[in-house]
Every structure is written in structure tokens, then in C-alpha cells.
C-alpha positions in Angstrom: 89.2 243.5 118.3 92.1 245.9 118.3 93.1 248.0 121.4 90.9 250.9 120.5 87.8 248.8 119.9 88.4 246.8 123.1 88.7 249.9 125.2 85.9 251.9 123.5 83.3 249.1 123.3 84.2 247.9 126.8 83.7 251.3 128.3 80.5 252.0 126.4 79.0 248.7 127.5 78.6 247.4 124.0 80.9 244.4 124.5 79.0 243.3 127.6 75.6 243.8 125.9 76.7 241.5 123.1 78.0 238.9 125.4 74.8 238.7 127.5 72.4 239.2 124.6 70.0 236.3 124.0 70.3 236.9 120.2 72.8 235.0 118.1 74.8 236.5 115.3 72.7 234.5 112.9 69.5 235.9 114.3 70.7 239.5 114.2 72.0 239.1 110.7 68.7 237.8 109.5 66.7 240.5 111.3 68.9 243.3 110.0 68.6 242.0 106.4 64.8 241.6 106.7 64.7 245.2 108.0 66.8 246.5 105.1 64.7 244.5 102.5 61.5 246.0 104.0 62.7 249.5 103.0 64.9 248.6 100.0 63.3 245.6 98.3 65.7 245.5 95.4 69.1 243.9 95.8 72.2 246.1 95.4 70.3 249.3 96.0 70.6 249.9 99.7 73.5 252.3 100.5 75.6 251.9 103.6 76.0 255.4 105.1 77.3 257.0 108.2 80.6 258.2 109.8 83.7 256.1 109.1 81.5 253.4 107.6 84.5 251.6 106.1 85.0 250.2 109.6 81.4 249.1 109.8 81.6 247.6 106.3 84.7 245.5 107.4 82.7 244.1 110.3 79.7 243.4 108.1 81.9 241.6 105.5 83.0 239.2 108.1 79.8 238.9 110.3 76.9 239.6 107.9 78.0 238.7 104.3 74.3 238.3 103.4 73.7 241.9 104.2 76.8 243.0 102.3 75.5 241.1 99.2 72.3 243.2 99.4 74.0 246.6 99.7 75.1 248.8 96.8 78.9 248.8 96.3 79.0 252.6 96.9 78.9 254.0 100.4 78.2 257.5 101.8 80.9 258.3 104.3 79.8 261.4 106.2 83.3 261.7 107.8 84.8 262.1 104.3 82.4 265.1 103.8 83.5 266.5 107.2 87.1 266.2 106.2 86.6 267.9 102.9 84.6 270.7 104.5 87.4 271.2 107.1 90.0 271.4 104.4 88.2 273.4 101.7 86.2 275.9 103.7 88.0 278.3 106.1 84.9 280.3 107.0 83.8 279.3 110.5 80.2 279.3 109.4 81.0 276.6 106.9 82.8 274.4 109.4 80.8 271.5 110.8 79.4 272.3 114.2 79.5 269.5 116.8 76.0 268.2 116.4 76.1 265.2 118.7 78.3 263.2 121.0 79.1 259.8 119.7 78.9 256.9 122.1 79.8 254.5 119.3 76.5 252.7 119.7 74.6 252.0 116.5 71.3 253.9 116.9 72.7 257.1 118.4 75.5 257.1 115.8 73.0 256.6 113.0 70.9 259.5 114.3 74.0 261.7 114.7 75.2 260.9 111.1 71.8 261.7 109.7 71.8 265.0 111.6 75.3 265.8 110.4 74.5 264.9 106.7 71.4 267.1 106.9 73.5 270.0 108.1 75.8 269.6 105.1 72.9 269.5 102.7 71.4 272.7 104.2 74.7 274.6 104.6 77.2 273.4 102.0 75.3 271.6 99.3 73.2 274.6 98.5 71.2 274.6 95.2 71.7 277.8 93.3 70.6 277.7 89.7 70.9 274.0 88.9 67.9 271.8 89.4 68.6 268.5 91.0 66.6 265.3 91.1 64.6 265.3 94.3 63.3 261.8 94.3 65.0 260.9 97.5 
């Protein structure tokens, strides 16, 4: 891990949790893949999404290649949307509010990213006269 990861994951307790966990990398990789397959049974359809997910994807390429092979090649990076909103919209009402505090732990970051993406959908990606496919 680089210096940022070592400091961040050390202070959050993630490093210690991993070291003392009874679960092996192999077990976790199989469990995560089984979970994804339960919800997205067709290969190459599950989309990796969240904030700065390129970093997560790099980890998964190395540690969970079976999962990477199940995912679609496209990703939804919420932090890219945040960056575009910050640069394109100067109106304070269109600026992303701070919706959550990230502790850089998976579950809370996932929930925070979902909350943030929902905010963009409701406040920036507003349907006017065009009908969109709503099969999500």
C-alpha cells in the first residue's frame, strides 16, 4: 500500500480488521462473486459504481480477478459527476451538498455513493420533455 492507504486504512481500523479476520482472500472473493451473481446473473452486466472506483477496480484486478471478469467494462464513477457539477454549475443550489462522511469502509462508502448519486439524479439529471427508459 502507498503512504495514503497505509495511514488511512490504519487509522480507520481496516488494516487491523483484515489482518485478524478469519476469512481468506479466496473465501471473500468467492462470497462477493456469489453475491453479485445472485443479483446480476449474466456475465459482463454488473457495473462497478461508487466514488473514485478506479482505485477499487485496481485492487479488484489484483485480488479478485474472477469478479472483474464478471463486471461490465464500463464503470460509474460518482466522483467524476461531482467534479463535472463543480466545474459546470456555479449556482450554489446545483453544487453537491456534503451528504456523508467517508470513513473509507466499504459499506458506508457504498451507502454514501448511492445517496450522492440519488442527489444528482433528483437535482441535476432532471427530465424535462424527453422520455427516458426507466427499466432500472
